N, CA and C atoms as a LAMMPS dump frame, in Angstrom:
ITEM: TIMESTEP
0
ITEM: NUMBER OF ATOMS
615
ITEM: BOX BOUNDS ff ff ff
-5.0000000000000000e+02 5.0000000000000000e+02
-5.0000000000000000e+02 5.0000000000000000e+02
-5.0000000000000000e+02 5.0000000000000000e+02
ITEM: ATOMS id mol type element x y z
1 1 1 N 192.793 -274.053 428.824
2 1 2 C 191.794 -275.129 428.722
3 1 3 C 190.817 -274.919 427.564
4 2 1 N 190.682 -273.671 427.094
5 2 2 C 189.787 -273.468 425.965
6 2 3 C 190.294 -274.223 424.744
7 3 1 N 191.614 -274.39 424.648
8 3 2 C 192.179 -275.168 423.552
9 3 3 C 191.709 -276.614 423.623
10 4 1 N 191.536 -277.115 424.835
11 4 2 C 191.053 -278.488 425.002
12 4 3 C 189.638 -278.626 424.481
13 5 1 N 188.847 -277.608 424.651
14 5 2 C 187.472 -277.653 424.152
15 5 3 C 187.458 -277.649 422.63
16 6 1 N 188.286 -276.812 422.038
17 6 2 C 188.388 -276.798 420.579
18 6 3 C 188.883 -278.145 420.063
19 7 1 N 189.873 -278.705 420.752
20 7 2 C 190.406 -280.001 420.342
21 7 3 C 189.36 -281.091 420.47
22 8 1 N 188.587 -281.049 421.553
23 8 2 C 187.544 -282.059 421.758
24 8 3 C 186.497 -281.983 420.66
25 9 1 N 186.127 -280.777 420.28
26 9 2 C 185.122 -280.611 419.229
27 9 3 C 185.628 -281.177 417.908
28 10 1 N 186.884 -280.943 417.602
29 10 2 C 187.453 -281.462 416.366
30 10 3 C 187.609 -282.979 416.419
31 11 1 N 188.108 -283.488 417.551
32 11 2 C 188.333 -284.923 417.682
33 11 3 C 187.028 -285.705 417.665
34 12 1 N 185.966 -285.097 418.175
35 12 2 C 184.702 -285.827 418.267
36 12 3 C 184.183 -286.214 416.896
37 13 1 N 184.503 -285.434 415.887
38 13 2 C 184.063 -285.763 414.536
39 13 3 C 184.799 -286.984 413.997
40 14 1 N 186.02 -287.206 414.487
41 14 2 C 186.818 -288.344 414.015
42 14 3 C 186.558 -289.596 414.84
43 15 1 N 186.473 -289.427 416.154
44 15 2 C 186.269 -290.57 417.043
45 15 3 C 185.535 -290.084 418.281
46 16 1 N 184.223 -290.059 418.207
47 16 2 C 183.411 -289.491 419.278
48 16 3 C 183.55 -290.263 420.581
49 17 1 N 183.577 -291.587 420.494
50 17 2 C 183.665 -292.406 421.708
51 17 3 C 184.972 -292.143 422.437
52 18 1 N 186.082 -292.1 421.714
53 18 2 C 187.378 -291.849 422.33
54 18 3 C 187.437 -290.454 422.946
55 19 1 N 186.799 -289.5 422.297
56 19 2 C 186.783 -288.136 422.815
57 19 3 C 186.064 -288.072 424.163
58 20 1 N 184.949 -288.748 424.276
59 20 2 C 184.219 -288.759 425.542
60 20 3 C 185.044 -289.402 426.643
61 21 1 N 185.794 -290.425 426.307
62 21 2 C 186.646 -291.091 427.294
63 21 3 C 187.798 -290.197 427.734
64 22 1 N 188.295 -289.383 426.825
65 22 2 C 189.506 -288.596 427.083
66 22 3 C 189.275 -287.461 428.068
67 23 1 N 188.112 -286.825 427.986
68 23 2 C 187.874 -285.618 428.778
69 23 3 C 186.868 -285.911 429.897
70 24 1 N 187.294 -285.804 431.171
71 24 2 C 186.396 -286.14 432.284
72 24 3 C 185.177 -285.24 432.365
73 25 1 N 185.272 -284.015 431.866
74 25 2 C 184.119 -283.114 431.89
75 25 3 C 183.129 -283.451 430.781
76 26 1 N 183.432 -284.495 430.013
77 26 2 C 182.495 -285.038 429.036
78 26 3 C 182.029 -286.422 429.466
79 27 1 N 182.835 -287.428 429.202
80 27 2 C 182.403 -288.798 429.455
81 27 3 C 182.057 -289.088 430.9
82 28 1 N 182.969 -288.781 431.812
83 28 2 C 182.716 -289.068 433.223
84 28 3 C 181.541 -288.248 433.748
85 29 1 N 181.399 -287.033 433.256
86 29 2 C 180.271 -286.194 433.676
87 29 3 C 178.95 -286.789 433.202
88 30 1 N 178.918 -287.244 431.954
89 30 2 C 177.699 -287.864 431.434
90 30 3 C 177.37 -289.128 432.21
91 31 1 N 178.383 -289.902 432.56
92 31 2 C 178.164 -291.099 433.382
93 31 3 C 177.499 -290.73 434.704
94 32 1 N 178.033 -289.684 435.348
95 32 2 C 177.49 -289.262 436.639
96 32 3 C 176.055 -288.766 436.496
97 33 1 N 175.779 -288.032 435.428
98 33 2 C 174.421 -287.535 435.194
99 33 3 C 173.448 -288.685 434.943
100 34 1 N 173.896 -289.675 434.189
101 34 2 C 173.036 -290.827 433.91
102 34 3 C 172.723 -291.584 435.191
103 35 1 N 173.73 -291.776 436.021
104 35 2 C 173.535 -292.485 437.291
105 35 3 C 172.567 -291.739 438.198
106 36 1 N 172.665 -290.412 438.191
107 36 2 C 171.808 -289.585 439.049
108 36 3 C 170.42 -289.356 438.454
109 37 1 N 170.205 -289.778 437.216
110 37 2 C 168.906 -289.602 436.584
111 37 3 C 168.607 -288.187 436.132
112 38 1 N 169.65 -287.384 435.919
113 38 2 C 169.425 -285.978 435.595
114 38 3 C 168.855 -285.755 434.196
115 39 1 N 169.112 -286.655 433.278
116 39 2 C 168.602 -286.456 431.923
117 39 3 C 167.076 -286.55 431.873
118 40 1 N 166.48 -287.167 432.897
119 40 2 C 165.018 -287.271 432.949
120 40 3 C 164.355 -285.914 433.188
121 41 1 N 165.134 -284.918 433.603
122 41 2 C 164.595 -283.582 433.835
123 41 3 C 164.475 -282.781 432.546
124 42 1 N 164.965 -283.361 431.44
125 42 2 C 165.009 -282.641 430.171
126 42 3 C 164.065 -283.274 429.161
127 43 1 N 163.488 -282.434 428.321
128 43 2 C 162.563 -282.897 427.297
129 43 3 C 163.273 -283.294 426.021
130 44 1 N 162.554 -283.214 424.903
131 44 2 C 163.09 -283.634 423.608
132 44 3 C 163.432 -282.416 422.762
133 45 1 N 164.453 -282.588 421.943
134 45 2 C 164.897 -281.517 421.064
135 45 3 C 165.416 -282.108 419.765
136 46 1 N 165.277 -281.356 418.701
137 46 2 C 165.923 -281.745 417.464
138 46 3 C 167.33 -281.167 417.432
139 47 1 N 168.227 -281.89 416.81
140 47 2 C 169.603 -281.428 416.665
141 47 3 C 169.73 -280.445 415.507
142 48 1 N 168.664 -280.31 414.729
143 48 2 C 168.65 -279.368 413.6
144 48 3 C 168.295 -277.986 414.122
145 49 1 N 169.218 -277.067 414.045
146 49 2 C 168.999 -275.731 414.577
147 49 3 C 168.067 -274.934 413.679
148 50 1 N 167.097 -274.27 414.278
149 50 2 C 166.085 -273.552 413.497
150 50 3 C 166.658 -272.323 412.799
151 51 1 N 167.788 -271.814 413.282
152 51 2 C 168.371 -270.624 412.667
153 51 3 C 169.171 -270.935 411.408
154 52 1 N 169.831 -272.078 411.375
155 52 2 C 170.673 -272.398 410.224
156 52 3 C 170.122 -273.542 409.387
157 53 1 N 169.092 -274.231 409.894
158 53 2 C 168.473 -275.308 409.136
159 53 3 C 169.367 -276.512 408.942
160 54 1 N 170.318 -276.707 409.837
161 54 2 C 171.25 -277.83 409.733
162 54 3 C 171.562 -278.361 411.118
163 55 1 N 172.035 -279.602 411.169
164 55 2 C 172.403 -280.218 412.445
165 55 3 C 173.648 -279.54 413.014
166 56 1 N 173.649 -279.332 414.32
167 56 2 C 174.783 -278.649 414.947
168 56 3 C 175.889 -279.617 415.352
169 57 1 N 175.591 -280.917 415.385
170 57 2 C 176.606 -281.949 415.566
171 57 3 C 176.303 -283.072 414.579
172 58 1 N 177.285 -283.922 414.358
173 58 2 C 177.104 -285.01 413.399
174 58 3 C 176.291 -286.154 413.996
175 59 1 N 175.831 -287.026 413.13
176 59 2 C 175.106 -288.216 413.577
177 59 3 C 175.995 -289.075 414.48
178 60 1 N 177.276 -289.149 414.18
179 60 2 C 178.205 -289.941 414.981
180 60 3 C 178.298 -289.42 416.407
181 61 1 N 178.434 -288.107 416.536
182 61 2 C 178.516 -287.499 417.865
183 61 3 C 177.184 -287.632 418.591
184 62 1 N 176.092 -287.418 417.888
185 62 2 C 174.744 -287.574 418.445
186 62 3 C 174.579 -288.964 419.053
187 63 1 N 174.94 -289.991 418.301
188 63 2 C 174.786 -291.364 418.777
189 63 3 C 175.702 -291.659 419.961
190 64 1 N 176.939 -291.189 419.889
191 64 2 C 177.888 -291.451 420.971
192 64 3 C 177.446 -290.808 422.279
193 65 1 N 176.935 -289.599 422.204
194 65 2 C 176.467 -288.909 423.404
195 65 3 C 175.281 -289.633 424.036
196 66 1 N 174.319 -290.036 423.23
197 66 2 C 173.15 -290.718 423.783
198 66 3 C 173.488 -292.116 424.288
199 67 1 N 174.391 -292.794 423.618
200 67 2 C 174.833 -294.099 424.119
201 67 3 C 175.494 -293.953 425.479
202 68 1 N 176.339 -292.931 425.609
203 68 2 C 177.026 -292.707 426.884
204 68 3 C 176.023 -292.343 427.984
205 69 1 N 174.98 -291.623 427.617
206 69 2 C 173.953 -291.223 428.58
207 69 3 C 172.941 -292.33 428.852
208 70 1 N 173.1 -293.466 428.174
209 70 2 C 172.21 -294.63 428.327
210 70 3 C 170.769 -294.273 427.965
211 71 1 N 170.643 -293.529 426.852
212 71 2 C 169.331 -293.083 426.401
213 71 3 C 169.081 -293.536 424.97
214 72 1 N 167.844 -293.892 424.693
215 72 2 C 167.441 -294.2 423.332
216 72 3 C 167.09 -292.896 422.615
217 73 1 N 167.572 -292.749 421.4
218 73 2 C 167.262 -291.554 420.62
219 73 3 C 167.289 -291.904 419.152
220 74 1 N 166.405 -291.291 418.4
221 74 2 C 166.327 -291.532 416.965
222 74 3 C 166.599 -290.23 416.237
223 75 1 N 167.733 -290.164 415.582
224 75 2 C 168.154 -288.981 414.836
225 75 3 C 167.008 -288.43 413.976
226 76 1 N 166.778 -287.13 414.02
227 76 2 C 167.561 -286.068 414.641
228 76 3 C 167.016 -285.609 416
229 77 1 N 166.112 -286.375 416.594
230 77 2 C 165.501 -285.964 417.867
231 77 3 C 166.147 -286.721 419.016
232 78 1 N 166.58 -285.976 420.017
233 78 2 C 167.21 -286.59 421.173
234 78 3 C 166.857 -285.866 422.45
235 79 1 N 167.577 -286.188 423.496
236 79 2 C 167.371 -285.571 424.799
237 79 3 C 167.953 -284.157 424.795
238 80 1 N 167.158 -283.196 425.225
239 80 2 C 167.596 -281.801 425.194
240 80 3 C 168.79 -281.553 426.103
241 81 1 N 168.875 -282.254 427.218
242 81 2 C 170.033 -282.09 428.089
243 81 3 C 171.311 -282.59 427.436
244 82 1 N 171.225 -283.732 426.783
245 82 2 C 172.368 -284.275 426.05
246 82 3 C 172.804 -283.305 424.962
247 83 1 N 171.839 -282.827 424.178
248 83 2 C 172.157 -282.015 423.01
249 83 3 C 172.534 -280.581 423.364
250 84 1 N 171.733 -279.927 424.202
251 84 2 C 171.954 -278.513 424.461
252 84 3 C 173.096 -278.269 425.431
253 85 1 N 173.439 -279.245 426.234
254 85 2 C 174.56 -279.073 427.17
255 85 3 C 175.829 -279.675 426.576
256 86 1 N 175.892 -280.988 426.48
257 86 2 C 177.128 -281.624 426.024
258 86 3 C 177.298 -281.56 424.507
259 87 1 N 176.212 -281.685 423.768
260 87 2 C 176.315 -281.559 422.322
261 87 3 C 176.809 -280.186 421.903
262 88 1 N 176.328 -279.157 422.57
263 88 2 C 176.745 -277.806 422.223
264 88 3 C 178.223 -277.573 422.525
265 89 1 N 178.747 -278.241 423.543
266 89 2 C 180.177 -278.128 423.816
267 89 3 C 180.999 -278.605 422.624
268 90 1 N 180.481 -279.605 421.925
269 90 2 C 181.218 -280.22 420.828
270 90 3 C 180.805 -279.686 419.461
271 91 1 N 179.881 -278.754 419.439
272 91 2 C 179.402 -278.227 418.161
273 91 3 C 180.382 -277.218 417.582
274 92 1 N 180.614 -277.343 416.287
275 92 2 C 181.443 -276.386 415.557
276 92 3 C 180.612 -275.594 414.56
277 93 1 N 179.303 -275.734 414.642
278 93 2 C 178.412 -275.059 413.701
279 93 3 C 178.345 -273.566 414.01
280 94 1 N 178.511 -272.766 412.978
281 94 2 C 178.391 -271.315 413.121
282 94 3 C 176.917 -270.919 412.968
283 95 1 N 176.415 -270.182 413.933
284 95 2 C 175.045 -269.685 413.893
285 95 3 C 175.078 -268.152 413.864
286 96 1 N 173.949 -267.506 413.619
287 96 2 C 173.939 -266.036 413.654
288 96 3 C 174.362 -265.473 415.001
289 97 1 N 174.326 -266.315 416.037
290 97 2 C 174.692 -265.861 417.389
291 97 3 C 176.041 -266.412 417.825
292 98 1 N 176.79 -266.981 416.888
293 98 2 C 178.09 -267.531 417.225
294 98 3 C 178.018 -269.022 417.513
295 99 1 N 179.051 -269.55 418.143
296 99 2 C 179.093 -270.966 418.488
297 99 3 C 178.135 -271.261 419.631
298 100 1 N 177.526 -272.424 419.581
299 100 2 C 176.567 -272.817 420.609
300 100 3 C 177.209 -272.886 421.998
301 101 1 N 178.467 -273.285 422.05
302 101 2 C 179.13 -273.459 423.345
303 101 3 C 179.378 -272.14 424.073
304 102 1 N 179.261 -271.011 423.363
305 102 2 C 179.589 -269.719 423.957
306 102 3 C 178.781 -269.45 425.22
307 103 1 N 177.547 -269.928 425.255
308 103 2 C 176.702 -269.684 426.435
309 103 3 C 177.291 -270.265 427.705
310 104 1 N 178.065 -271.334 427.571
311 104 2 C 178.681 -271.958 428.743
312 104 3 C 180.043 -271.332 429.07
313 105 1 N 180.655 -270.692 428.084
314 105 2 C 182.033 -270.269 428.246
315 105 3 C 182.223 -268.78 428.526
316 106 1 N 181.354 -267.914 427.993
317 106 2 C 181.668 -266.482 428.058
318 106 3 C 181.173 -265.779 429.317
319 107 1 N 180.436 -266.476 430.169
320 107 2 C 180.021 -265.905 431.445
321 107 3 C 178.755 -265.072 431.411
322 108 1 N 178.236 -264.753 430.233
323 108 2 C 177.061 -263.876 430.155
324 108 3 C 175.823 -264.523 430.785
325 109 1 N 175.588 -265.775 430.459
326 109 2 C 174.432 -266.474 431.027
327 109 3 C 174.584 -266.65 432.524
328 110 1 N 175.768 -267.036 432.954
329 110 2 C 176.008 -267.26 434.379
330 110 3 C 175.758 -265.988 435.184
331 111 1 N 176.28 -264.871 434.707
332 111 2 C 176.107 -263.608 435.425
333 111 3 C 174.641 -263.203 435.46
334 112 1 N 173.928 -263.411 434.348
335 112 2 C 172.492 -263.096 434.321
336 112 3 C 171.724 -263.926 435.339
337 113 1 N 172.23 -265.137 435.625
338 113 2 C 171.605 -266.012 436.622
339 113 3 C 172.044 -265.691 438.043
340 114 1 N 172.912 -264.69 438.204
341 114 2 C 173.398 -264.331 439.523
342 114 3 C 174.514 -265.215 440.02
343 115 1 N 175.242 -265.823 439.09
344 115 2 C 176.316 -266.753 439.423
345 115 3 C 177.662 -266.187 439
346 116 1 N 178.77 -266.746 439.507
347 116 2 C 180.088 -266.331 439.03
348 116 3 C 180.221 -266.562 437.529
349 117 1 N 181.059 -265.776 436.891
350 117 2 C 181.189 -265.837 435.435
351 117 3 C 181.582 -267.215 434.926
352 118 1 N 182.324 -267.971 435.725
353 118 2 C 182.774 -269.295 435.276
354 118 3 C 181.863 -270.427 435.744
355 119 1 N 180.667 -270.1 436.172
356 119 2 C 179.782 -271.114 436.769
357 119 3 C 179.434 -272.24 435.807
358 120 1 N 179.442 -271.964 434.492
359 120 2 C 179.075 -272.989 433.522
360 120 3 C 180.264 -273.463 432.672
361 121 1 N 181.447 -273.052 433.033
362 121 2 C 182.63 -273.596 432.364
363 121 3 C 182.745 -275.06 432.766
364 122 1 N 182.823 -275.97 431.816
365 122 2 C 182.692 -277.406 432.134
366 122 3 C 183.627 -277.901 433.228
367 123 1 N 184.885 -277.461 433.214
368 123 2 C 185.889 -277.987 434.141
369 123 3 C 186.075 -277.114 435.384
370 124 1 N 185.203 -276.123 435.593
371 124 2 C 185.385 -275.187 436.698
372 124 3 C 184.856 -275.706 438.026
373 125 1 N 184.212 -276.874 438.017
374 125 2 C 183.611 -277.411 439.242
375 125 3 C 183.63 -278.929 439.196
376 126 1 N 183.716 -279.581 440.363
377 126 2 C 183.586 -281.042 440.368
378 126 3 C 182.167 -281.5 440.048
379 127 1 N 181.208 -280.612 440.13
380 127 2 C 179.839 -280.938 439.735
381 127 3 C 179.738 -280.926 438.215
382 128 1 N 178.89 -281.76 437.661
383 128 2 C 178.786 -281.815 436.202
384 128 3 C 178.149 -280.546 435.66
385 129 1 N 178.417 -280.283 434.391
386 129 2 C 177.812 -279.111 433.765
387 129 3 C 176.295 -279.233 433.741
388 130 1 N 175.781 -280.409 433.433
389 130 2 C 174.333 -280.598 433.392
390 130 3 C 173.699 -280.325 434.753
391 131 1 N 174.359 -280.746 435.81
392 131 2 C 173.841 -280.521 437.161
393 131 3 C 173.759 -279.027 437.457
394 132 1 N 174.814 -278.285 437.113
395 132 2 C 174.851 -276.851 437.374
396 132 3 C 173.827 -276.098 436.533
397 133 1 N 173.751 -276.468 435.262
398 133 2 C 172.8 -275.798 434.37
399 133 3 C 171.364 -276.097 434.788
400 134 1 N 171.088 -277.356 435.097
401 134 2 C 169.744 -277.734 435.517
402 134 3 C 169.308 -277.019 436.776
403 135 1 N 170.215 -276.897 437.727
404 135 2 C 169.89 -276.208 438.973
405 135 3 C 169.554 -274.745 438.712
406 136 1 N 170.354 -274.085 437.879
407 136 2 C 170.1 -272.678 437.577
408 136 3 C 168.796 -272.511 436.798
409 137 1 N 168.528 -273.411 435.878
410 137 2 C 167.304 -273.312 435.072
411 137 3 C 166.062 -273.506 435.931
412 138 1 N 166.076 -274.503 436.792
413 138 2 C 164.925 -274.733 437.674
414 138 3 C 164.711 -273.548 438.607
415 139 1 N 165.801 -272.958 439.06
416 139 2 C 165.696 -271.794 439.932
417 139 3 C 165.026 -270.64 439.209
418 140 1 N 165.416 -270.414 437.953
419 140 2 C 164.808 -269.334 437.176
420 140 3 C 163.322 -269.585 436.95
421 141 1 N 162.956 -270.813 436.67
422 141 2 C 161.547 -271.144 436.433
423 141 3 C 160.697 -270.918 437.681
424 142 1 N 161.309 -270.991 438.844
425 142 2 C 160.553 -270.854 440.088
426 142 3 C 160.519 -269.43 440.63
427 143 1 N 161.464 -268.592 440.165
428 143 2 C 161.552 -267.277 440.801
429 143 3 C 161.566 -266.099 439.838
430 144 1 N 161.714 -266.342 438.542
431 144 2 C 161.868 -265.238 437.593
432 144 3 C 160.688 -264.277 437.668
433 145 1 N 160.991 -262.997 437.552
434 145 2 C 159.936 -261.987 437.604
435 145 3 C 159.09 -262.011 436.337
436 146 1 N 159.663 -262.461 435.242
437 146 2 C 158.948 -262.489 433.961
438 146 3 C 158.762 -263.93 433.511
439 147 1 N 157.53 -264.407 433.541
440 147 2 C 157.219 -265.781 433.14
441 147 3 C 156.001 -265.771 432.23
442 148 1 N 156.095 -266.509 431.133
443 148 2 C 154.972 -266.699 430.227
444 148 3 C 154.691 -268.203 430.119
445 149 1 N 153.409 -268.558 430.032
446 149 2 C 153.027 -269.963 429.877
447 149 3 C 151.956 -270.075 428.805
448 150 1 N 152.086 -271.098 427.963
449 150 2 C 151.09 -271.332 426.924
450 150 3 C 151.276 -272.732 426.359
451 151 1 N 150.196 -273.47 426.203
452 151 2 C 150.257 -274.778 425.572
453 151 3 C 151.208 -275.758 426.22
454 152 1 N 151.375 -275.643 427.52
455 152 2 C 152.272 -276.543 428.225
456 152 3 C 153.721 -276.103 428.237
457 153 1 N 154.032 -275.002 427.554
458 153 2 C 155.4 -274.475 427.523
459 153 3 C 155.536 -273.314 428.495
460 154 1 N 156.724 -273.168 429.038
461 154 2 C 157.004 -272.087 429.981
462 154 3 C 158.249 -271.343 429.553
463 155 1 N 158.152 -270.033 429.528
464 155 2 C 159.282 -269.15 429.242
465 155 3 C 159.561 -268.331 430.487
466 156 1 N 160.792 -268.354 430.944
467 156 2 C 161.191 -267.551 432.101
468 156 3 C 162.364 -266.667 431.708
469 157 1 N 162.331 -265.431 432.169
470 157 2 C 163.4 -264.479 431.9
471 157 3 C 163.797 -263.811 433.206
472 158 1 N 165.088 -263.855 433.514
473 158 2 C 165.563 -263.201 434.725
474 158 3 C 166.882 -262.493 434.452
475 159 1 N 167.163 -261.489 435.279
476 159 2 C 168.403 -260.742 435.123
477 159 3 C 168.811 -260.175 436.466
478 160 1 N 170.086 -260.214 436.759
479 160 2 C 170.597 -259.603 437.974
480 160 3 C 171.06 -258.179 437.656
481 161 1 N 171.274 -257.407 438.69
482 161 2 C 171.697 -256.021 438.502
483 161 3 C 173.093 -255.926 437.909
484 162 1 N 173.875 -257.013 437.989
485 162 2 C 175.231 -257.02 437.46
486 162 3 C 175.271 -257.339 435.964
487 163 1 N 174.137 -257.664 435.373
488 163 2 C 174.108 -258.13 433.996
489 163 3 C 173.305 -257.206 433.098
490 164 1 N 173.801 -256.995 431.868
491 164 2 C 173.049 -256.257 430.861
492 164 3 C 172.192 -257.193 430.024
493 165 1 N 172.407 -258.503 430.165
494 165 2 C 171.648 -259.491 429.415
495 165 3 C 170.699 -260.247 430.341
496 166 1 N 169.761 -260.932 429.723
497 166 2 C 168.782 -261.719 430.452
498 166 3 C 169.068 -263.199 430.276
499 167 1 N 168.796 -263.974 431.292
500 167 2 C 168.856 -265.431 431.184
501 167 3 C 167.481 -265.924 430.77
502 168 1 N 167.411 -266.597 429.634
503 168 2 C 166.162 -267.185 429.157
504 168 3 C 166.169 -268.672 429.462
505 169 1 N 165.079 -269.156 430.018
506 169 2 C 164.906 -270.588 430.268
507 169 3 C 163.602 -271.017 429.625
508 170 1 N 163.64 -272.13 428.917
509 170 2 C 162.456 -272.624 428.221
510 170 3 C 162.22 -274.081 428.596
511 171 1 N 160.981 -274.384 428.965
512 171 2 C 160.601 -275.742 429.339
513 171 3 C 159.299 -276.107 428.645
514 172 1 N 159.125 -277.387 428.374
515 172 2 C 157.902 -277.886 427.745
516 172 3 C 157.381 -279.059 428.554
517 173 1 N 156.13 -278.976 428.949
518 173 2 C 155.497 -280.024 429.76
519 173 3 C 156.297 -280.308 431.025
520 174 1 N 156.834 -279.252 431.605
521 174 2 C 157.568 -279.372 432.852
522 174 3 C 158.986 -279.874 432.71
523 175 1 N 159.443 -280.091 431.49
524 175 2 C 160.796 -280.587 431.248
525 175 3 C 161.647 -279.499 430.606
526 176 1 N 162.874 -279.359 431.068
527 176 2 C 163.77 -278.341 430.544
528 176 3 C 164.096 -278.604 429.075
529 177 1 N 164.229 -277.531 428.329
530 177 2 C 164.641 -277.646 426.926
531 177 3 C 165.94 -276.902 426.677
532 178 1 N 166 -275.645 427.092
533 178 2 C 167.208 -274.871 426.815
534 178 3 C 167.296 -273.659 427.718
535 179 1 N 168.492 -273.064 427.759
536 179 2 C 168.711 -271.798 428.44
537 179 3 C 169.853 -271.081 427.742
538 180 1 N 169.705 -269.774 427.585
539 180 2 C 170.753 -268.992 426.927
540 180 3 C 170.536 -267.512 427.245
541 181 1 N 171.553 -266.688 427.031
542 181 2 C 171.398 -265.256 427.326
543 181 3 C 170.781 -264.515 426.151
544 182 1 N 169.99 -263.495 426.447
545 182 2 C 169.397 -262.659 425.409
546 182 3 C 169.579 -261.19 425.796
547 183 1 N 169.678 -260.352 424.77
548 183 2 C 169.863 -258.922 425.015
549 183 3 C 168.519 -258.217 425.104
550 184 1 N 167.617 -258.5 424.174
551 184 2 C 166.338 -257.789 424.096
552 184 3 C 165.192 -258.652 424.607
553 185 1 N 164.791 -258.426 425.819
554 185 2 C 163.661 -259.159 426.357
555 185 3 C 162.372 -258.734 425.662
556 186 1 N 162.327 -257.495 425.199
557 186 2 C 161.139 -257.015 424.489
558 186 3 C 160.904 -257.812 423.217
559 187 1 N 161.968 -258.092 422.486
560 187 2 C 161.838 -258.86 421.25
561 187 3 C 161.369 -260.279 421.538
562 188 1 N 161.934 -260.898 422.556
563 188 2 C 161.54 -262.259 422.924
564 188 3 C 160.062 -262.304 423.281
565 189 1 N 159.609 -261.366 424.08
566 189 2 C 158.215 -261.363 424.511
567 189 3 C 157.272 -261.047 423.357
568 190 1 N 157.701 -260.18 422.454
569 190 2 C 156.859 -259.854 421.299
570 190 3 C 156.685 -261.085 420.411
571 191 1 N 157.768 -261.833 420.206
572 191 2 C 157.688 -263.056 419.395
573 191 3 C 156.821 -264.099 420.089
574 192 1 N 156.947 -264.213 421.395
575 192 2 C 156.142 -265.161 422.155
576 192 3 C 154.658 -264.797 422.067
577 193 1 N 154.346 -263.535 422.322
578 193 2 C 152.952 -263.105 422.332
579 193 3 C 152.308 -263.209 420.947
580 194 1 N 153.118 -263.117 419.89
581 194 2 C 152.578 -263.215 418.537
582 194 3 C 152.141 -264.633 418.197
583 195 1 N 152.758 -265.633 418.834
584 195 2 C 152.412 -267.032 418.56
585 195 3 C 152.771 -267.889 419.77
586 196 1 N 152.042 -267.74 420.87
587 196 2 C 152.418 -268.405 422.126
588 196 3 C 152.322 -269.924 422.086
589 197 1 N 151.578 -270.48 421.149
590 197 2 C 151.399 -271.928 421.104
591 197 3 C 152.538 -272.647 420.367
592 198 1 N 153.372 -271.916 419.662
593 198 2 C 154.409 -272.543 418.849
594 198 3 C 155.561 -273.035 419.702
595 199 1 N 155.965 -274.277 419.474
596 199 2 C 157.185 -274.76 420.099
597 199 3 C 158.373 -274.057 419.461
598 200 1 N 159.353 -273.721 420.263
599 200 2 C 160.486 -272.973 419.733
600 200 3 C 161.784 -273.451 420.353
601 201 1 N 162.872 -272.861 419.857
602 201 2 C 164.211 -273.185 420.326
603 201 3 C 164.515 -274.688 420.231
604 202 1 N 164.067 -275.247 419.104
605 202 2 C 164.376 -276.632 418.714
606 202 3 C 163.652 -277.684 419.545
607 203 1 N 162.688 -277.276 420.359
608 203 2 C 161.918 -278.23 421.153
609 203 3 C 160.977 -279.038 420.263
610 204 1 N 160.756 -280.29 420.617
611 204 2 C 159.774 -281.139 419.936
612 204 3 C 159.016 -281.919 421.006
613 205 1 N 157.881 -282.434 420.596
614 205 2 C 157.112 -283.308 421.484
615 205 3 C 157.083 -284.705 420.886
């Protein structure tokens, strides 16, 4: 099935609408999330990644995803749930940390959250990926032993005994922005404490 993900990412650049229709863990999942109102739990994000200074998906894919989610968005700023969950699945942009989709596929984030390794694999559950990710992120924000707050933003870091990495969750004004695994919690906290008021991880207001 990983080949299907690679194929979807490539096809989305040619025909984004058809790609969403083809894969139920994309189009049908976004439909279900829109009906359930799950995108309202997420804040705003730019599609331009701060590490590479470039968009991680094309304007065509950006528009198709937001249209499917029944959301208004003006490039390059869109819904963080659309972009960080489904957009990252379709991203082929190389970053210093690898492909954006790796967080959903390699099991590191899931294990750090105390979940099975395949908990965020798009097709591993009848529940949508956004639903699973949102549930885990909200749980971390409510229970993580390490939480920082400043300027309306919240950083939560949690780790289970089975994981060498930490699950990072970031929210702004009570709305989810992103979640990903990190190795050095000390580095994250040092960067946060050096400038706690700065929006980060592609969040915008």
